[in-house]
N, C-alpha and C positions, 0 to 999 in steps of 0.2 A: 453086921448088917445095920444100915441106917433105918431109923424109925421116923415116921411122919405122923402128924395128927391132922385130921380133916373134920369139918363139921358138916353134918348132913341132917336134913329134916327127917322126921320119922318115916314118912312114906317113901322117900328115896332110899333110906337104909333098908327098909323092908324089901324093896325091889332089888337092891343089891344082894341081900341075903338069899332071896329066892333065886337069883341068877347064879350065885355061887353054888347053891345046893343042886340046881339043875346041871351044873358043870362038874359036879362031884369034886369040888375043891373048896378050900377055905376062902373067906372073904378077902384076906390079904393076898393070896395067890391069884384070885380072880382079878383084883385091881392091878397087881403087878403085870399080869399077862396083857391087860388092856393098855397099860402105859407103854409096855414094850412094843405092842402092835402099832401104837400111834407114833412112836419114835423111829420105827423102822422105815416108814414111808414106802411100804410095799403094798401090793394089791391085796385086797381082803381075801380071807380064806374062801376057797371054792369059787373065786371070781372067774377063772378060766373055764370052769365046768359049765358056765352059762352059754358059751359059744356052741351053737348047734342045738340048743335046747328048745328053740322055737321052730315050728313048721313054717315053710315058706309062705303058706297061705296067711299066716299071722302078720306078714310084712307087706301086705298089699296097700298101695297108696289109695286113700279114699278119693271118691269122685270130687271134682271141682264144684264148689257151691255157686249157683247162679248169682250174677251181679245184682239182680233184683232183690235178693235177700240181704244185701249189705245194709248196714245202718246208715241213716242220713248223717251227713257230715256238715260241720259248721264251716261256712266260707270265711276264710281269713283275709 
């Protein structure tokens, strides 16, 4: 297996370690998974579960704003 070396600042590495711990995996496996996801060009995990997750009331078009509230525009 090929090995690579990357340089990260301390805060980025801490965030990486935290993400790996939360995923119950090693830092190396966490990075490998993210690289593979990026290279696959697929929809993100759980993307299609979003469909139907909003109520129709959430998708109501807002009322038109009266023209009088529009900003003054510069004549060109």
